[in-house]
C-alpha positions in Angstrom: -37.2 -7.8 -17.1 -34.7 -7.4 -14.3 -34.4 -11.1 -14.0 -33.7 -11.5 -17.7 -31.0 -8.9 -17.6 -29.4 -10.6 -14.6 -29.6 -14.0 -16.1 -26.5 -13.7 -18.3 -22.8 -13.2 -17.9 -23.0 -9.5 -17.8 -25.7 -9.6 -15.1 -23.7 -12.1 -13.0 -20.6 -9.9 -13.3 -22.8 -6.9 -12.1 -23.9 -8.9 -9.1 -20.3 -9.9 -8.4 -19.1 -6.3 -8.7 -21.8 -5.2 -6.3 -20.9 -7.8 -3.8 -17.1 -6.9 -4.0 -17.9 -3.2 -3.6 -19.9 -4.1 -0.4 -17.0 -6.1 0.8 -14.5 -3.3 0.1 -16.6 -0.8 2.0 -16.9 -3.2 4.9 -13.2 -3.9 5.1 -12.4 -0.3 4.5 -14.4 0.8 7.5 -12.6 -1.9 9.6 -9.2 -0.9 8.4 -9.7 2.9 8.5 -8.2 3.4 12.0 -5.1 1.3 11.2 -4.6 3.1 7.9 -5.0 6.5 9.6 -2.3 5.5 12.1 0.0 4.3 9.4 -0.5 7.5 7.4 0.1 9.6 10.4 3.3 7.7 11.3 4.5 8.0 7.7 3.9 11.7 7.7 6.0 12.1 10.9 8.7 9.9 9.4 8.8 12.0 6.1 8.9 15.2 8.1 11.8 13.8 10.2 13.7 12.8 7.0 13.1 16.2 5.5 14.4 17.9 8.6 17.8 16.2 8.4 20.9 18.1 7.2 22.4 17.3 3.8 25.4 15.5 5.4 23.2 13.1 7.3 21.1 12.4 4.1 24.4 11.6 2.3 25.5 9.2 4.9 22.2 7.4 5.0 22.2 7.1 1.2 25.8 5.8 1.2 24.8 3.1 3.8 21.7 2.2 1.8 23.9 1.8 -1.4 26.4 -0.4 0.4 23.6 -2.5 1.9 22.0 -2.9 -1.6 25.3 -3.9 -3.1 26.1 -6.4 -0.4 22.7 -8.1 -0.6 23.3 -10.0 -3.8 26.9 -10.8 -2.8 25.7 -12.4 0.4 23.2 -14.5 -1.4 26.0 -15.8 -3.7 28.3 -16.6 -0.8 
């Protein structure tokens, strides 16, 4: 009965899904230390940004806006 259920498109998709889930678990375990480090760094970065005074935040936003505006101009030139 199980062979019959797996011997069609739906069955093959089930097998593929199972294989992909196993692969995701395998890669997830390998990547977990790196992901934890990245998340930790991002949390520290966000905390640092939140600790800035309003004047510093405005200067950073102004610089970001100028850089965003200059990007397309530099491509045209």
